[in-house]
matplotlib code that plots the C-alpha trace (Angstrom):
import matplotlib.pyplot as plt

x = [-14.3, -17.1, -17.5, -15.8, -15.9, -12.3, -11.2, -7.8, -6.0, -4.0, -6.0, -6.1, -3.0, -0.1, -0.2, -3.5, -5.4, -3.6, -4.8, -8.3, -8.8, -7.5, -9.6, -12.7, -12.3, -12.4, -15.9, -15.2, -16.7, -13.9, -13.8, -11.4, -10.0, -7.4, -6.6, -7.4, -11.0, -10.8, -8.3, -10.4, -13.4, -11.5, -10.4, -13.9, -15.4, -12.9, -13.9, -17.7, -17.2, -15.5, -18.6, -17.2, -18.5, -16.7, -17.4, -14.9, -14.3, -11.9, -9.6, -6.6, -5.0, -3.4, -6.6, -9.1, -11.9, -11.4, -11.1, -14.5, -16.1, -15.1, -15.9, -19.3, -19.9, -19.0, -22.0, -21.3, -19.1, -15.4, -14.1, -10.7, -8.5, -5.5, -3.2, -1.5, -1.2, 2.4, 4.9, 8.7, 11.3, 14.9, 17.5, 20.5, 19.4, 21.3, 19.3, 15.9, 13.4, 12.2, 8.6, 8.7, 10.3, 7.5, 4.9, 6.1, 5.9, 2.4, 1.2, 2.8, 3.0, 0.7, -2.0, -1.9, -2.5, -5.3, -7.2, -6.6, -7.9, -10.9, -12.0, -11.1, -14.4, -16.6, -14.4, -14.5, -18.3, -18.7, -16.1, -14.0, -11.4, -8.3, -5.7, -3.0, -0.3, 1.7, 5.2, 8.3, 11.6, 12.6, 10.7, 13.4, 16.5, 17.9, 18.9, 20.6, 18.7, 15.5, 15.6, 12.0, 10.6, 12.7, 11.9, 8.1, 8.2, 10.2, 7.7, 4.8, 6.4, 6.5, 3.0, 1.6, 3.2, 1.6, -1.8, -1.6, -1.4, -4.2, -6.6, -5.6, -8.9, -10.9, -10.8, -8.8, -5.4, -2.8, 0.2, 2.7, 3.4, 7.1, 7.6, 10.7, 10.1, 6.8, 6.7, 4.5, 4.4, 6.1, 8.9, 9.4, 9.8, 12.3, 14.4, 14.8, 15.5, 18.0, 19.8, 20.3, 21.4, 23.7, 25.0, 24.3, 22.1, 18.5, 19.1, 21.8, 19.5, 17.2, 19.8, 22.2, 20.2, 16.6, 17.0, 20.5, 19.8, 16.9, 18.1, 15.0, 15.7, 12.2, 9.8, 6.9, 3.5, 0.0, -1.5, 1.3, 0.2, -3.4, -3.1, -1.3, -3.8, -6.5, -4.8, -4.6, -8.3, -9.0, -9.9, -6.8, -4.8, -6.7, -3.6, -1.1, -1.0, 1.8, 4.0, 6.0, 5.6, 8.6, 7.8, 11.2, 12.7, 15.0, 16.5, 16.5, 17.5, 21.1]
y = [-3.9, -2.3, -3.6, -1.1, -0.3, -0.4, 0.6, -0.7, 0.5, -1.7, -4.7, -6.8, -8.7, -9.0, -7.1, -5.4, -8.6, -10.2, -7.6, -7.5, -11.2, -11.1, -8.3, -9.6, -12.8, -10.7, -9.3, -6.1, -4.8, -4.6, -2.1, -3.9, -1.3, -1.7, -0.3, -3.8, -4.5, -8.2, -8.5, -6.5, -8.4, -11.7, -10.8, -9.6, -12.7, -14.9, -12.9, -13.4, -17.1, -17.5, -15.8, -12.4, -8.9, -7.3, -5.1, -4.3, -1.1, 0.4, 3.0, 4.8, 6.8, 9.1, 10.3, 13.0, 11.7, 8.1, 8.8, 10.8, 8.1, 5.3, 7.2, 8.1, 4.4, 2.9, 1.2, 2.8, 5.5, 4.7, 4.3, 3.0, 3.8, 1.7, 3.3, 0.4, 0.9, 0.7, -0.5, -0.7, -0.3, -1.2, 0.8, 3.0, 6.7, 7.3, 4.5, 5.3, 6.8, 10.0, 9.3, 6.2, 7.9, 10.4, 7.7, 5.9, 9.1, 9.9, 6.6, 6.1, 9.6, 12.0, 9.3, 8.9, 12.5, 12.6, 9.8, 10.9, 14.4, 12.8, 10.7, 13.2, 15.3, 12.2, 10.9, 14.4, 14.6, 11.1, 11.9, 8.7, 7.7, 5.5, 6.1, 3.3, 3.9, 0.9, 2.3, 0.0, -0.5, 1.8, 4.6, 4.6, 3.2, 3.2, 0.6, 1.2, 1.2, 2.2, 6.1, 6.7, 4.1, 5.1, 8.8, 8.2, 5.9, 8.4, 11.0, 9.0, 9.5, 13.3, 13.4, 11.2, 13.5, 16.5, 15.0, 13.7, 17.2, 18.5, 15.7, 15.9, 17.7, 14.5, 10.8, 10.3, 8.8, 8.2, 5.9, 4.4, 0.6, 0.0, -3.8, -5.4, -7.7, -9.5, -12.4, -10.9, -11.0, -7.5, -8.8, -11.9, -9.5, -7.5, -10.6, -11.2, -7.4, -7.0, -10.2, -8.8, -5.3, -6.6, -9.5, -12.1, -15.3, -14.7, -17.1, -14.7, -11.6, -13.3, -14.5, -11.5, -8.5, -9.1, -11.2, -10.6, -7.3, -8.9, -10.7, -12.6, -13.5, -14.2, -12.7, -10.7, -12.4, -10.8, -11.6, -9.5, -6.4, -7.0, -7.5, -4.3, -2.6, -4.1, -2.7, 0.8, 0.7, 0.0, 2.3, 1.2, 3.0, 6.3, 8.1, 6.4, 8.9, 10.2, 7.3, 4.7, 1.1, -0.9, -4.6, -5.4, -8.5, -6.2, -4.3, -0.9, -1.6, -2.5]
z = [16.4, 14.3, 10.8, 8.3, 4.8, 3.5, 0.2, -1.1, -4.2, -6.4, -4.9, -7.9, -6.9, -4.4, -1.1, -2.0, -2.7, 0.3, 2.7, 1.1, 1.6, 5.2, 6.3, 4.6, 6.5, 9.7, 8.7, 7.0, 3.6, 1.0, -1.9, -4.3, -6.6, -9.4, -12.9, -14.2, -13.9, -14.5, -11.6, -9.1, -10.1, -9.5, -6.0, -5.0, -6.4, -4.4, -1.1, -1.8, -2.5, 0.9, 2.5, 2.7, 1.6, -1.4, -4.4, -7.2, -8.9, -11.5, -10.1, -11.6, -8.9, -11.5, -12.6, -11.1, -13.0, -12.2, -8.4, -8.5, -10.4, -8.2, -5.0, -6.5, -7.4, -4.0, -2.3, 1.2, 2.8, 2.8, 6.6, 5.8, 2.9, 2.3, -0.3, -1.8, -5.6, -6.7, -9.3, -9.6, -12.3, -11.6, -13.4, -13.0, -13.0, -16.4, -17.9, -16.3, -18.6, -17.2, -18.1, -16.2, -13.2, -13.1, -13.5, -10.4, -8.5, -9.8, -8.7, -5.4, -4.0, -6.0, -6.3, -2.5, -2.1, -4.7, -3.1, 0.4, -0.6, -1.9, 1.0, 3.9, 3.6, 4.1, 7.0, 8.6, 8.3, 10.0, 12.6, 11.8, 9.4, 9.1, 6.3, 5.9, 3.4, 2.2, 2.3, 2.3, 4.0, 1.1, 3.0, 5.3, 3.5, 0.0, -2.4, -5.7, -9.0, -7.4, -7.4, -8.3, -6.0, -3.0, -3.6, -3.7, -0.7, 1.3, 0.3, 2.0, 5.3, 5.1, 3.6, 6.4, 9.1, 7.5, 7.1, 10.7, 12.0, 9.5, 10.9, 14.6, 15.5, 14.8, 15.0, 11.8, 11.6, 8.9, 9.2, 6.8, 7.1, 6.1, 5.4, 3.8, 0.9, 0.6, -1.9, -4.5, -8.3, -8.2, -6.1, -8.3, -11.3, -9.2, -8.6, -12.3, -12.8, -10.0, -11.2, -14.6, -13.4, -10.9, -12.9, -10.3, -10.1, -9.1, -6.0, -5.0, -5.2, -2.7, -0.2, -0.5, -1.6, -0.2, 3.0, 4.1, 5.8, 7.8, 11.0, 10.8, 7.3, 6.1, 3.7, 5.3, 4.8, 4.0, 7.4, 9.1, 7.0, 7.4, 11.2, 11.6, 9.5, 11.7, 14.7, 13.2, 12.6, 16.2, 19.0, 20.8, 18.0, 17.8, 19.1, 16.7, 13.7, 11.5, 12.2, 10.2, 11.4, 10.4, 9.7, 8.7, 10.4, 12.6, 9.4, 10.7, 14.4, 13.1]

ax = plt.figure().add_subplot(projection="3d")
ax.plot(x, y, z, "-o")
ax.set_aspect("equal")
plt.show()
């Protein structure tokens, strides 16, 4: 596979950092972006220390100005965009602050549209582009107390289908990865939140809420997400577009 320039949002920790590290090890140039400059710098520095190629940029996906500034500062054209930035808030709808609800959607759905819109002209000009949205099992199913997250992640699926049609005239694809739980700081916080909201021990959240619906019964790991992303970047995947790819341990086949 050709060496690509891959921009990942929310790459200062968790899934974004994991995918960045894996793809850098495969020889690609990583643009590590995050609202937290220090976190992005640390991930990029770690990649370079391991012999990889990376740069770090501040990027707030809810801001037009921030998106424009980041793309103006990047050292080379972006071939691959991984829309990963995300957050979670666990609460019943009646107790869910509406400003927080709106912010989750702004980051995980509107922000995806904003950044995709910004990179598409360059991809069209160069005749190549890959957009990978990090969705979730909650792009396909629902869980209680996650109304904003589920709504945003479901929205990604529809968004991807539309953009797949709008980019069908060139070698650009857009797909949504739908993993079940990945053991990240975000999930660790969810375990505590779910335990409090449901009134059960944290160990029971892991066994009965997170892993029980998965026949495989294990957390997803970073290399699985990075490997699927790498495949979608390849020529072999040039006709896979507008799809959801479930990495769910068998959850949705039941």
